[in-house]
C-alpha positions as CSV (number, residue, x, y, z in Angstrom):
1,S,84.2,88.3,52.7
2,L,83.0,85.1,54.7
3,G,82.7,87.2,57.8
4,V,81.1,89.7,56.2
5,V,78.3,87.5,55.1
6,L,78.1,85.8,58.2
7,Y,77.6,88.8,59.8
8,E,75.1,90.3,58.0
9,M,73.1,86.9,58.3
10,L,73.2,86.5,61.6
11,S,72.5,89.9,63.1
12,G,70.3,91.4,59.6
13,R,72.8,94.4,59.5
14,R,75.7,95.0,57.8
15,P,79.1,95.0,59.5
16,F,80.0,98.1,58.0
17,D,77.6,100.9,57.0
18,G,77.6,104.5,56.2
19,D,75.3,107.1,54.4
20,Y,77.7,107.1,51.4
21,E,80.3,105.3,49.8
22,Q,83.4,107.1,51.4
23,A,81.8,106.9,54.8
24,I,81.4,102.8,54.8
25,S,85.2,102.8,53.6
26,Y,85.8,104.7,56.3
27,A,84.0,102.3,58.6
28,I,85.7,99.4,56.8
29,L,89.0,100.7,57.6
30,N,88.8,101.8,61.0
31,E,85.7,101.0,63.0
32,E,84.5,97.7,64.7
33,P,81.3,96.4,64.0
34,E,78.7,96.0,66.7
35,R,78.8,92.8,68.6
36,L,76.5,90.2,68.2
37,M,73.9,89.4,70.6
38,N,71.7,86.8,72.4
39,Q,71.1,83.9,70.4
40,T,73.7,84.7,68.2
41,A,76.3,85.6,70.0
42,F,78.0,82.2,70.2
43,M,79.2,82.8,66.7
44,E,81.1,86.4,67.7
45,G,84.4,84.9,67.5
46,I,84.2,83.2,64.5
47,V,82.9,86.3,62.8
48,Q,85.3,88.4,64.4
49,S,88.2,86.2,63.3
50,C,87.4,86.9,60.0
51,L,87.1,90.9,60.0
52,R,90.4,91.6,61.9
53,K,91.6,94.7,60.0
54,N,95.1,93.2,60.0
55,P,95.4,90.0,57.8
56,K,97.9,88.7,59.6
57,E,95.2,88.4,62.8
58,R,92.5,86.6,60.6
59,T,91.7,83.0,60.6
60,E,94.9,81.5,58.4
61,D,92.7,79.2,56.5
62,A,89.6,77.3,55.7
63,A,90.7,74.3,57.7
64,T,91.1,76.1,60.8
65,L,87.7,77.9,60.4
66,A,86.3,74.6,60.0
67,R,87.7,73.2,63.1
68,R,86.4,75.6,64.9
69,L,82.6,75.6,63.3
70,R,82.8,71.9,64.0
71,T,83.5,72.6,67.8
72,I,80.6,75.0,67.9
73,A,78.1,73.1,65.9
74,A,78.8,70.2,68.2
75,T,77.7,72.0,71.2
76,T,75.0,74.4,69.9
77,T,72.3,71.8,69.6
78,E,72.8,71.7,73.7
79,S,72.1,75.0,73.7
80,V,68.8,74.8,71.7
81,A,67.3,72.1,74.6
82,V,68.4,74.4,77.1
83,A,66.5,77.4,75.9
84,T,63.8,78.9,77.9
85,P,61.1,76.7,77.4
86,H,58.5,79.6,76.4
87,S,61.1,81.8,74.5
88,K,60.3,82.6,70.8
89,T,63.9,82.2,69.7
90,P,65.0,78.3,69.8
91,W,64.1,78.6,66.1
92,I,66.7,81.0,65.9
93,V,69.0,78.9,67.1
94,A,68.1,75.9,65.4
95,A,68.6,78.2,62.0
96,L,71.8,79.0,63.2
97,V,73.2,75.4,63.5
98,A,71.7,74.8,60.0
99,L,73.8,77.7,58.7
100,V,76.8,76.3,60.6
101,A,76.3,72.9,58.9
102,V,75.8,74.8,55.4
103,V,79.2,76.3,56.1
104,L,80.8,73.3,57.2
105,V,80.1,71.7,54.1
106,L,81.3,74.4,51.7
107,L,84.6,74.6,53.9
108,L,85.3,70.8,53.8
109,V,85.0,70.0,50.5
110,P,88.2,68.1,50.1
111,R,91.2,70.6,48.8
112,R,93.5,69.3,45.3
113,T,97.4,69.8,46.1
114,S,99.6,70.7,43.5
115,D,99.9,67.2,42.5
116,G,96.5,66.2,42.5
117,G,96.1,64.6,46.0
118,E,93.3,65.7,48.7
119,E,95.1,68.2,51.3
120,E,94.2,67.2,55.0
121,P,92.9,69.9,57.2
122,A,95.7,70.2,60.2
123,V,93.5,69.4,63.3
124,L,95.1,69.4,66.5
125,E,94.9,65.7,68.0
126,G,93.9,65.5,71.9
127,L,96.3,63.9,74.4
128,V,96.1,62.4,77.7
129,V,98.3,61.4,79.8
130,M,96.9,58.6,82.3
131,P,98.1,58.7,86.2
132,F,101.2,56.8,86.5
133,T,101.4,53.1,88.7
134,V,104.5,53.4,91.0
135,R,106.0,50.4,92.6
136,G,108.4,49.7,95.2
137,D,108.8,53.1,97.2
138,E,105.5,55.1,98.7
139,S,107.8,58.1,99.0
140,L,107.3,58.1,95.0
141,E,103.2,58.2,95.5
142,Y,103.6,61.8,94.8
143,L,104.7,61.1,90.8
144,S,101.5,59.1,90.2
145,E,99.3,62.3,89.4
146,G,102.4,64.4,89.2
147,M,103.4,62.7,86.0
148,V,100.1,63.6,84.4
149,D,100.4,67.4,85.4
150,L,104.2,67.3,84.6
151,L,104.1,65.0,81.2
152,S,101.2,67.4,80.2
153,L,102.7,70.6,80.8
154,A,106.0,69.6,78.4
155,L,103.9,68.1,75.7
156,D,100.8,70.5,75.3
157,G,101.2,71.7,71.7
158,V,104.1,69.6,70.9
159,G,103.8,67.4,67.4
160,G,100.1,68.7,66.3
161,R,98.9,67.5,69.8
162,R,97.1,69.4,72.9
163,A,97.5,67.7,76.2
164,V,94.0,67.2,77.8
165,D,93.8,69.5,81.4
166,A,94.4,67.1,84.3
167,R,91.4,67.9,86.0
168,L,89.2,67.0,83.5
169,I,91.2,63.6,83.1
170,F,91.0,62.9,86.8
171,G,87.3,63.8,87.0
172,E,86.2,61.0,84.2
173,I,88.2,58.7,85.8
174,N,86.0,59.4,89.2
175,R,83.0,59.4,87.7
176,S,83.6,56.5,85.3
177,R,85.4,54.3,88.1
178,T,87.8,53.4,85.1
179,D,89.8,50.6,85.8
180,L,93.0,51.8,85.0
181,N,94.6,48.3,84.1
182,D,92.0,47.4,81.5
183,L,93.2,48.9,78.2
184,V,89.9,48.9,76.7
185,A,88.3,50.7,79.3
186,V,91.2,53.2,79.4
187,R,90.6,53.9,75.4
188,S,86.8,54.4,75.9
189,L,87.9,57.3,79.0
190,V,89.6,59.1,76.4
191,E,87.5,58.9,73.7
192,K,85.0,60.5,76.4
193,L,87.8,63.2,76.7
194,G,87.6,63.9,72.9
195,A,91.4,62.6,72.6
196,R,93.1,59.7,70.4
197,D,96.3,59.1,71.8
198,F,97.1,58.2,75.3
199,I,100.0,57.5,77.5
200,M,100.5,55.3,80.4
201,G,103.5,54.6,82.5
202,T,105.3,53.4,85.6
203,V,107.7,54.8,88.1
204,M,109.5,52.1,90.3
205,R,112.1,51.8,92.5
206,V,114.8,49.2,91.6
207,G,117.5,49.1,93.8
208,P,119.2,52.1,94.4
209,H,117.6,53.7,91.1
210,V,113.9,55.0,90.0
211,R,113.2,53.6,86.6
212,F,110.6,55.4,84.4
213,N,108.5,53.4,81.7
214,A,106.2,55.3,79.5
215,T,104.3,53.9,76.5
216,Q,102.1,55.8,74.0
217,Y,99.1,54.3,72.4
218,D,97.3,55.2,69.6
219,A,93.3,55.3,69.2
220,N,93.1,51.5,68.6
221,G,95.3,51.0,71.5
222,N,98.3,50.4,69.8
223,A,101.5,50.9,71.4
224,V,103.5,53.1,69.0
225,V,106.4,54.4,71.1
226,Q,107.9,53.0,74.2
227,V,110.6,54.7,76.1
228,D,111.9,54.6,79.5
229,D,114.9,56.2,81.7
230,E,116.0,56.3,85.1
231,V,117.1,58.7,87.9
232,E,120.9,58.7,88.4
233,Q,121.9,56.5,91.6
234,G,122.0,59.2,94.7
235,S,119.7,61.8,93.0
236,E,115.9,61.7,93.9
237,D,115.3,64.7,91.7
238,P,113.3,63.2,88.7
239,M,113.1,66.3,86.6
240,P,115.9,65.3,84.1
241,A,114.3,61.7,83.7
242,I,110.8,63.2,82.9
243,D,112.8,65.6,80.8
244,R,114.3,62.6,78.7
245,L,111.0,60.6,78.9
246,A,109.3,64.1,77.2
247,Q,112.0,63.8,74.4
248,K,111.6,60.6,73.7
249,L,107.8,60.5,73.1
250,M,108.2,63.2,70.8
251,A,111.5,62.4,69.0
252,S,109.6,62.0,65.7
253,H,107.9,65.3,66.0
254,V,110.4,67.8,67.6
255,K,113.5,68.9,65.5
256,E,116.7,68.3,67.4
257,Q,117.5,71.9,68.0
258,D,113.8,72.0,69.7
259,Q,114.0,69.4,72.5
260,G,114.9,72.1,74.7
261,R,111.6,73.1,74.3
262,L,110.2,69.9,76.2
263,S,112.0,71.2,79.4
264,V,109.8,70.4,82.5
265,A,112.2,71.7,84.8
266,A,112.6,74.9,82.6
267,M,108.7,75.4,82.8
268,T,108.0,75.0,86.8
269,T,111.3,74.3,89.1
270,S,114.8,73.1,90.0
271,S,113.7,72.8,93.3
272,L,112.3,69.2,94.2
273,P,110.7,70.1,97.6
274,S,109.1,73.0,95.7
275,L,107.7,70.7,93.1
276,K,106.5,68.5,95.4
277,A,104.4,71.3,97.4
278,Y,103.1,72.5,93.9
279,L,101.9,68.9,92.8
280,E,100.1,68.8,96.3
281,G,98.7,72.2,95.5
282,E,97.2,71.1,92.1
283,H,95.6,67.9,93.7
284,A,93.8,70.0,96.5
285,M,92.3,72.3,93.5
286,R,91.2,69.2,91.6
287,D,89.5,67.8,95.1
288,G,88.2,71.3,95.6
289,R,90.3,72.2,98.5
290,Y,91.0,75.3,97.5
291,R,92.4,76.7,100.8
292,D,94.7,73.4,101.1
293,A,95.6,74.4,97.7
294,A,96.6,78.1,98.6
295,V,98.9,77.0,101.7
296,A,100.7,74.2,99.6
297,L,101.0,76.7,96.5
298,Q,102.5,79.6,99.0
299,R,104.7,76.5,100.4
300,A,105.9,76.3,96.7
301,V,106.7,79.9,95.8
302,D,108.6,80.1,99.4
303,L,110.7,77.4,98.5
304,D,111.7,78.9,95.2
305,S,110.3,82.9,94.5
306,T,111.1,81.9,90.2
307,F,108.5,79.2,90.1
308,T,106.1,81.1,87.8
309,L,103.1,78.7,87.4
310,A,103.0,78.4,91.0
311,W,103.1,81.8,91.3
312,Y,100.1,81.8,89.1
313,R,97.9,79.0,90.5
314,L,98.6,80.4,93.9
315,G,96.6,83.7,92.8
316,Q,93.7,81.5,91.5
317,A,93.7,79.6,94.5
318,N,94.1,83.0,96.5
319,G,91.2,84.9,94.2
320,W,88.1,82.6,93.0
321,Y,88.0,79.9,95.6
322,A,89.5,81.5,98.7
323,G,88.0,85.1,98.1
324,S,91.3,87.4,98.2
325,W,91.0,89.3,94.8
326,D,93.7,91.4,96.1
327,L,96.1,88.4,96.4
328,W,95.0,87.2,93.0
329,R,95.6,90.1,91.1
330,K,99.0,90.7,92.9
331,Y,100.3,87.1,92.2
332,T,99.0,87.2,88.4
333,F,101.1,90.0,88.1
334,K,103.9,88.6,89.5
335,A,103.5,85.6,87.2
336,A,103.2,87.4,84.2
337,E,106.5,88.9,84.8
338,R,108.3,86.1,83.8
339,A,105.5,84.1,81.8
340,D,107.9,83.5,78.8
341,G,109.0,79.8,79.8
342,L,105.4,78.6,80.5
343,P,103.6,76.7,78.2
344,D,101.8,78.6,75.4
345,R,98.1,78.0,76.8
346,F,99.3,79.4,80.1
347,Q,101.0,82.4,78.7
348,K,97.8,83.5,76.9
349,L,95.7,82.6,80.4
350,L,98.4,84.9,81.9
351,A,97.7,87.9,79.1
352,A,94.1,87.4,79.4
353,D,93.9,88.1,83.4
354,T,96.7,90.6,83.2
355,A,94.5,92.1,80.9
356,L,91.0,92.0,82.7
357,F,92.9,93.2,85.7
358,R,94.3,96.4,84.3
359,G,90.6,96.8,83.5
360,N,90.9,96.4,79.6
361,G,87.9,94.5,79.2
362,S,87.7,94.3,75.3
363,E,91.1,92.9,75.4
364,A,90.4,90.3,78.3
365,E,87.4,89.1,76.5
366,R,88.8,88.7,73.0
367,L,91.9,86.7,74.5
368,Y,89.5,84.4,76.6
369,R,87.3,83.9,73.4
370,S,90.6,83.1,71.4
371,L,91.6,80.5,73.8
372,T,88.1,78.8,73.5
373,Q,88.5,78.7,69.8
374,E,92.3,77.3,70.0
375,Y,91.5,75.0,72.9
376,P,87.8,74.1,72.3
377,A,88.2,71.2,74.8
378,D,89.3,72.9,77.4
379,A,87.0,73.5,80.3
380,Y,88.8,76.2,82.1
381,A,89.2,78.4,79.0
382,W,85.2,78.3,78.5
383,Y,85.0,78.9,82.3
384,S,87.1,81.9,81.8
385,L,84.9,83.5,79.2
386,G,82.0,82.6,81.1
387,D,83.3,84.2,84.4
388,Y,84.6,87.3,82.7
389,Y,80.8,87.9,81.0
390,Y,79.1,87.1,84.5
391,H,81.4,89.5,86.6
392,F,82.5,92.2,84.0
393,G,80.2,91.9,81.0
394,P,77.8,94.8,82.3
395,T,81.0,97.1,83.2
396,N,82.0,96.6,80.3
397,G,78.7,97.4,78.4
398,V,77.5,93.8,77.5
399,S,75.1,91.8,79.3
400,E,76.2,89.2,81.8
401,F,73.7,86.9,80.0
402,L,76.5,86.2,77.4
403,A,78.1,84.1,80.3
404,K,75.6,81.6,79.8
405,E,76.8,79.7,76.8
406,P,80.3,79.2,77.6
407,L,79.4,78.1,81.0
408,E,77.2,75.5,79.6
409,R,80.0,74.3,77.4
410,A,82.5,74.7,80.4
411,F,79.8,72.2,82.6
412,A,79.5,70.0,79.7
413,L,83.1,69.6,79.5
414,D,83.7,69.6,83.5
415,P,80.7,68.7,85.9
416,D,82.7,68.8,89.1
417,N,83.4,72.4,88.6
418,A,81.5,74.3,91.5
419,E,82.3,77.6,90.5
420,V,80.6,76.6,87.0
421,F,77.6,75.3,88.7
422,D,77.1,78.5,90.7
423,H,77.1,80.5,88.0
424,L,74.7,78.1,85.6
425,A,72.7,77.8,88.8
426,D,72.2,81.7,89.2
427,F,70.9,82.1,85.5
428,L,68.7,78.9,85.4
429,S,66.8,80.1,88.8
430,F,66.7,83.6,87.5
431,E,64.9,81.9,84.5
432,K,62.7,80.0,86.8
433,R,63.8,76.5,85.5
434,Y,64.0,74.8,88.6
435,E,63.8,71.4,87.1
436,A,66.9,72.4,85.3
437,V,68.5,73.4,88.4
438,D,67.5,69.7,89.7
439,S,69.3,68.3,86.8
440,L,72.4,70.4,87.1
441,I,72.6,69.2,90.8
442,R,72.6,65.6,89.9
443,Q,74.9,65.9,86.9
444,S,77.5,67.5,89.5
445,D,79.1,65.6,92.6
446,P,80.8,68.6,94.6
447,E,82.0,68.2,98.3
448,W,79.4,68.1,100.6
449,V,79.6,71.8,101.4
450,R,78.7,72.8,97.9
451,R,76.3,69.9,97.8
452,E,74.6,71.5,100.8
453,L,74.6,75.0,99.3
454,H,73.1,73.5,96.3
455,E,70.3,72.3,97.6
456,L,69.8,75.4,99.3
457,W,69.6,76.7,95.5
458,L,67.0,74.3,94.7
459,A,65.0,74.8,97.9
460,L,65.0,78.4,97.2
461,A,64.0,78.6,93.4
462,R,61.3,76.0,94.0
463,A,60.0,77.9,96.9
464,V,59.8,81.5,94.7
465,G,58.4,79.4,91.6
466,S,55.6,77.8,93.4
467,S,54.6,80.8,95.2
468,E,55.4,79.3,98.3
469,P,57.0,82.8,100.7
470,D,56.6,80.9,103.8
471,S,58.5,77.8,102.5
472,M,60.9,80.3,101.2
473,I,61.5,82.2,104.5
474,E,61.8,79.1,106.3
475,V,64.8,78.0,104.2
476,A,66.3,81.3,104.1
477,S,65.9,82.1,108.0
478,N,67.3,79.2,108.6
479,S,70.6,79.8,106.4
480,T,73.6,81.0,108.3
481,W,76.0,81.2,105.2
482,W,77.1,84.5,103.9
483,F,76.6,83.3,100.5
484,R,73.3,82.5,101.1
485,S,72.2,86.0,101.8
486,A,73.6,86.9,98.7
487,T,71.8,84.1,96.8
488,L,68.3,84.9,98.5
489,T,69.1,88.7,97.4
490,R,69.5,87.8,93.4
491,I,66.6,85.5,93.4
492,V,64.2,87.5,95.4
493,G,65.0,91.0,95.1
494,D,66.7,91.9,92.2
495,L,65.1,90.2,89.4
496,G,65.1,93.5,87.2
497,P,62.9,93.6,84.0
498,Y,62.4,90.0,83.8
499,L,59.9,89.6,86.6
500,A,57.6,92.2,87.3
501,D,55.8,90.2,90.6
502,N,55.5,93.0,93.2
503,D,54.7,90.3,95.5
504,D,58.3,89.6,95.6
505,L,59.2,92.4,96.9
506,E,56.6,92.0,100.0
507,I,58.5,88.3,100.4
508,G,61.9,89.7,100.3
509,E,60.9,92.1,103.4
510,R,59.5,89.1,105.3
511,I,63.0,87.0,104.6
512,H,64.9,89.9,105.9
513,H,62.9,90.2,109.0
514,A,63.1,86.1,109.2
515,R,66.9,86.5,109.1
516,M,67.2,89.4,111.6
517,N,65.6,86.9,114.1
518,N,67.6,84.0,113.3
519,A,69.7,82.8,116.6
520,D,72.2,81.5,114.7
521,L,73.4,84.6,112.7
522,S,76.0,86.7,114.3
523,V,75.7,90.1,114.9
524,G,78.0,90.9,112.1
525,D,75.9,88.8,109.9
526,R,72.7,90.0,110.9
527,R,74.2,93.7,110.4
528,W,75.5,92.6,107.0
529,A,72.2,91.2,106.0
530,R,70.2,94.5,106.9
531,T,72.7,96.7,104.6
532,A,72.3,94.1,101.8
533,Y,68.5,94.4,102.2
534,T,68.5,98.2,102.6
535,F,70.6,99.1,99.5
536,R,69.2,96.3,96.9
537,H,65.3,96.8,98.5
538,L,64.7,100.5,99.8
539,Y,66.9,101.8,96.9
540,R,64.5,99.6,94.4
541,T,61.6,101.4,95.6
542,G,62.9,105.0,95.7
543,R,62.6,105.1,99.4
544,W,66.1,107.0,99.9
545,K,64.7,108.7,103.5
546,E,64.0,105.2,104.9
547,V,68.0,104.4,103.7
548,R,69.3,107.3,105.6
549,E,67.2,106.0,108.7
550,N,68.2,102.2,108.6
551,M,71.3,101.9,106.8
552,Y,74.0,100.5,108.4
553,I,77.8,100.4,107.4
554,A,80.3,98.3,109.0
555,P,83.4,100.2,109.6
556,N,86.3,98.7,107.1
557,P,89.9,100.1,107.9
558,E,90.3,99.9,104.0
559,W,87.7,102.3,103.5
560,P,88.1,105.8,105.0
561,D,84.4,106.5,105.2
562,H,81.6,104.3,104.1
563,E,78.8,106.5,104.6
564,L,80.5,109.3,102.9
565,T,81.0,107.2,100.2
566,A,77.7,105.7,100.0
567,L,76.7,109.4,99.8
568,W,78.7,110.5,97.0
569,F,77.8,107.3,95.0
570,V,73.9,108.3,95.6
571,A,74.5,111.9,94.9
572,V,75.9,111.1,91.3
573,S,73.4,108.6,90.2
574,P,70.0,108.9,89.0
575,L,68.6,109.0,92.6
576,G,71.0,112.1,93.0
577,A,67.8,114.4,93.3
578,V,67.2,113.4,96.9
579,L,70.8,114.9,97.7
580,E,70.2,118.0,95.6
581,R,70.4,120.7,98.4
582,E,72.9,118.7,100.2
583,L,75.8,118.7,97.1
584,S,77.4,121.8,98.3
585,D,77.6,120.3,102.2
586,L,78.8,116.9,100.7
587,R,81.8,118.5,98.4
588,R,82.9,120.3,101.4
589,R,82.6,116.9,103.6
590,V,85.1,115.4,101.0
591,E,87.2,118.5,100.9
592,D,87.5,118.0,104.5
593,E,87.4,114.6,105.8
594,Y,89.6,112.9,103.1
595,P,93.1,113.9,103.4
596,A,95.3,115.4,100.5
597,D,97.9,114.0,101.3
598,P,98.8,110.3,100.4
599,D,100.3,109.4,103.8
600,G,97.1,110.3,105.2
601,W,95.3,107.0,103.7
602,E,95.6,103.3,104.6
603,G,94.8,100.0,102.8
604,L,93.6,99.6,99.4
605,W,93.3,103.3,98.7
606,Q,97.0,104.4,99.9
607,N,98.7,106.1,97.9
608,Q,95.6,106.8,95.6
609,G,93.7,108.3,98.2
610,P,94.1,112.1,96.4
611,V,92.9,110.7,93.4
612,F,90.0,109.1,94.5
613,R,89.1,112.6,96.4
614,S,89.9,114.5,93.5
615,F,87.1,112.3,91.4
616,M,84.6,112.5,93.8
617,I,85.1,116.3,94.2
618,G,84.9,116.4,90.4
619,M,81.8,114.5,90.1
620,L,80.0,116.6,92.5
621,S,81.1,119.7,90.8
622,A,79.7,118.1,87.7
623,R,76.5,117.4,89.4
624,M,76.2,121.2,90.6
625,G,77.2,122.6,87.4
626,D,80.6,124.2,88.9
627,W,82.8,123.4,85.6
628,P,85.9,125.6,86.1
629,E,86.0,123.2,89.6
630,V,85.6,120.2,87.4
631,E,88.3,121.5,85.3
632,R,90.7,122.1,88.2
633,Q,90.2,118.5,89.4
634,T,90.6,116.6,85.5
635,E,94.2,118.8,85.5
636,F,94.9,117.1,88.6
637,L,94.0,113.7,87.7
638,V,96.5,114.3,84.4
639,R,99.1,115.3,86.4
640,S,99.0,112.6,88.9
641,S,98.6,109.7,86.3
642,E,102.1,111.2,84.7
643,D,103.5,110.0,88.0
644,D,103.6,106.7,89.6
645,D,99.8,105.7,88.9
646,A,97.8,102.5,89.5
647,G,95.4,103.3,86.6
648,F,92.7,105.1,88.5
649,A,94.1,108.8,87.8
650,A,93.8,108.6,83.8
651,G,90.7,106.3,84.0
652,F,88.8,109.0,86.3
653,A,90.5,112.1,84.0
654,M,88.9,110.5,81.1
655,T,85.2,110.6,82.7
656,L,85.7,114.2,84.1
657,R,86.9,115.2,80.4
658,A,83.4,113.7,79.3
659,Y,81.3,115.3,81.2
660,L,83.4,118.6,80.2
661,A,82.3,117.6,76.6
662,R,78.8,117.0,77.5
663,S,78.5,120.7,79.1
664,K,79.8,122.1,75.7
665,G,77.2,120.3,73.7
666,D,79.8,117.9,72.1
667,N,78.1,114.6,72.4
668,A,80.0,112.9,70.0
669,D,83.3,113.4,71.9
670,A,81.8,113.0,75.4
671,Y,80.7,109.4,74.1
672,V,84.1,108.6,72.8
673,L,85.7,109.7,76.2
674,A,83.1,108.0,78.2
675,S,83.4,104.6,76.2
676,S,87.5,104.8,76.6
677,V,87.7,104.6,80.5
678,V,89.6,101.8,81.5
679,L,90.2,101.1,85.3
680,P,91.8,98.2,87.2
681,V,90.1,95.5,88.8
682,T,90.8,95.1,92.3
683,G,87.6,93.7,93.7
684,G,87.9,95.5,96.7
685,S,86.8,98.7,98.6
686,A,86.8,100.6,94.7
687,D,83.9,98.5,93.3
688,W,81.8,101.2,93.0
689,F,84.3,103.1,91.1
690,E,85.4,100.3,88.9
691,S,81.7,99.6,87.7
692,R,81.8,102.8,86.1
693,A,78.1,103.2,86.2
694,Y,78.0,106.7,85.7
695,D,80.1,106.6,82.0
696,R,77.7,103.6,81.0
697,H,74.7,106.3,81.9
698,L,76.1,109.1,80.0
699,R,76.7,107.0,76.8
700,A,73.7,105.6,77.2
701,A,72.1,109.2,77.8
702,I,73.7,110.3,74.2
703,L,72.3,107.6,72.5
704,M,69.0,108.2,73.2
705,E,69.5,112.0,72.5
706,Q,70.9,110.4,68.9
707,E,67.9,108.1,68.7
708,R,70.1,105.4,68.6
709,Y,67.5,103.7,71.1
710,E,68.6,99.9,70.4
711,E,71.9,100.9,71.8
712,A,70.6,102.7,74.7
713,I,68.3,99.9,75.6
714,A,71.0,97.7,75.6
715,L,73.5,99.7,77.7
716,W,71.2,100.7,80.3
717,G,69.9,97.2,80.5
718,T,73.8,96.4,81.8
719,L,73.2,98.9,84.5
720,A,69.9,97.1,85.1
721,E,71.9,93.7,85.7
722,S,74.8,95.1,87.9
723,H,73.4,98.0,89.9
724,S,70.6,98.6,92.4
725,L,71.1,102.5,92.3
726,W,70.3,102.5,88.5
727,Q,68.2,99.4,87.9
728,V,64.4,100.8,88.4
729,P,65.8,104.4,86.7
730,T,66.3,102.4,83.8
731,Y,62.7,101.0,83.6
732,L,61.9,104.7,82.7
733,Y,64.6,105.5,80.1
734,R,64.1,102.2,78.3
735,A,60.2,102.7,78.3
736,Q,60.9,106.3,76.7
737,C,63.1,104.3,74.1
738,Y,60.9,101.9,73.4
739,E,57.9,104.7,72.8
740,A,60.1,106.6,70.6
741,M,60.8,103.2,68.6
742,G,57.1,103.1,68.3
743,D,57.0,99.9,70.4
744,A,54.1,100.5,72.5
745,D,53.4,97.0,74.2
746,G,57.4,97.5,75.4
747,A,56.8,101.2,76.6
748,I,53.7,100.1,78.4
749,A,55.1,97.5,80.3
750,L,58.2,99.3,81.7
751,Y,56.1,102.5,82.1
752,Q,53.9,100.4,84.5
753,L,56.9,98.5,86.2
754,F,58.4,101.9,87.0
755,A,55.3,103.6,88.1
756,D,54.2,100.7,90.5
757,L,57.8,100.5,92.0
758,W,58.4,104.1,92.9
759,K,54.9,104.6,93.9
760,D,56.0,105.5,97.4
761,A,59.3,106.8,96.5
762,D,60.7,110.0,98.1
763,P,59.1,113.2,96.9
764,E,61.9,114.4,95.2
765,L,61.7,111.4,93.1
766,Q,58.2,111.8,92.3
767,P,58.8,114.2,89.3
768,M,60.4,110.8,87.1
769,V,56.9,109.0,88.4
770,E,55.1,111.5,87.0
771,E,56.9,111.0,83.3
772,A,56.1,107.5,83.6
773,R,52.3,107.9,84.5
774,A,52.1,110.5,81.4
775,G,53.9,108.1,79.1
776,L,51.4,105.3,80.2
777,E,48.5,107.7,79.4
778,R,49.8,108.7,76.0
779,L,50.2,105.3,75.4
780,L,46.9,103.6,76.7
781,D,45.2,106.8,75.1
782,A,46.5,106.3,71.4
783,E,45.4,102.5,72.0
784,V,41.9,103.9,72.5
785,R,41.5,106.2,69.6
786,E,43.0,103.5,67.5
787,P,40.4,102.0,65.1
788,S,39.8,98.1,65.6
């Protein structure tokens, strides 16, 4: 009931609705409510947790819900403060904060127990393990930071405690320059980390023994537990002693039969060399030396192939940080095979990452959101949720701007995280909030390489914002980093409907030519820049013929033929009219040039090549209206999915089935099928397919025909965010939706933007331009005729 009330207050509509009572009952039992959008999205997890179909999956009690609301209330004010200065919506967010406060008051009224006493809500307190002091043996120095990692692993979730992430602990120590011998200063640091209890200790060589001492302190700095242990004579393995330390520290909280739960060795490795390599990798990760981390973690798994946590962290080091999605995916799956022995938090992160790589975006989103609710002070959980929206939100039909709020929370908890910074700087530059970008730079303290990159962000953003193209061109043309080319493209040439300045296109062209003349750029970099420019700029202006004349696509052994696949992708996009006369030839080329035998393919498509070939033929056939051929390819894909399928065959078959249903006039079935497509995420040369752009386009077109205009606008908006091929055509489609809704201003703005951008488009695309101009004339004539 509370979830229903909250949903209606936040969205202005009921979560479940229908034209008659039976329809409402069916919706309650079988359907999921639409997502909360924009400024209300931060309450999505709370509301959904109240509306789960299965009562066992709902928020279990008011105390738990109150705790989650308290966390949101504590950070939502910051979201109001960073709202766009000229936005009309900060008052909405402020009102929602007030709503949360009211609900908190209702939920936090003390409840009475059966004996008349007050029942305290069960709140999980934070626990900080401080670096241990090492004495008497330099070879034991690895245990100074290592004890933070190892004891945090063992103690997390035990006795109502959540161990604070080691990265946050060391980040706060470095920022505050805390004297670890000053108990008052340590207490202050622990409080900043949102924790109460903390553990300090020593590792000391005493003759042939290694002695461990640990003391747990409460929020007032009083020692509440003091324990010690030692490594047996002749042994250098610290794990048994660390296990016994953990058991003694939590003895009053854990039943005797559950003491085995605190085994660090069971969660990590029994190999001391492997453990040292793992701790070295963790240290490198915290320092931002991600390639060094990958090397150390690789050594850890080489020494112990059963070291699950090392495999998981190795995947991250090779993925987000070292640039190999293939390895990130591979090692995540490897870790997931033996995740049972990991702490609860890591099991849930692995489950979310695995769902993401399998292409199940809705499940990944649910799991990441659940982690942020259960671990509200976990920067990595917030970053994972934000990173999901940032990279995969549009693919799954939601705006990437949902990433902003979780990324802001992650940054507040961990301002040294360069990945969080890059994503936030992207959003703020997009909104022309250059002072906020400058503030981010001043708050963060990355390694010098990242500092240089961050300063480039600001220089480019300020140059765009102050209309100083010459200054921006100078900054960009002197840049040699490939990432800076991508950054530049985003700032200048891919701003979507939010910036309608046509001058940006001319600036982008000048920057492109300046980069071409940069003597510091390699030939490969110049070709890459040229490809990026032609794809994003010329497609955006509908000048396909110029793309074909100038396009350079670097050869890639993992991608059998860039040029043919690029032509295919254009053919099945809204720009497909430019290839209408070539469809038959394109299909024949795919049949002839792409081998039907799996052994004829190399790289990423190995063993999947025939599946991709079949799908490409099927989609071209759908474009041609050759439905018998579409059915044949669908049958092939269904048969392929019954064998050793990585997931592509089943997903591709679903897409073709959606187009077949559409051809028969069954839009309801077509929409369900297109909405159900799941494709694995590889981050490699299958990117164009994994985007599911054609599925989203089909769904949006059906929504528009069904007069569900707001939903269609939102779905087309995700295409505008993620694909230059679809971006500008969505302006026309959304303008038509706005016109049908009676929003003349919104329609006029997008009709005008589309007509201006495609004024020089190829002749085959001019009919779409004429549609936009006709829409403009209708609306402007109506404004003239309307009485004042």
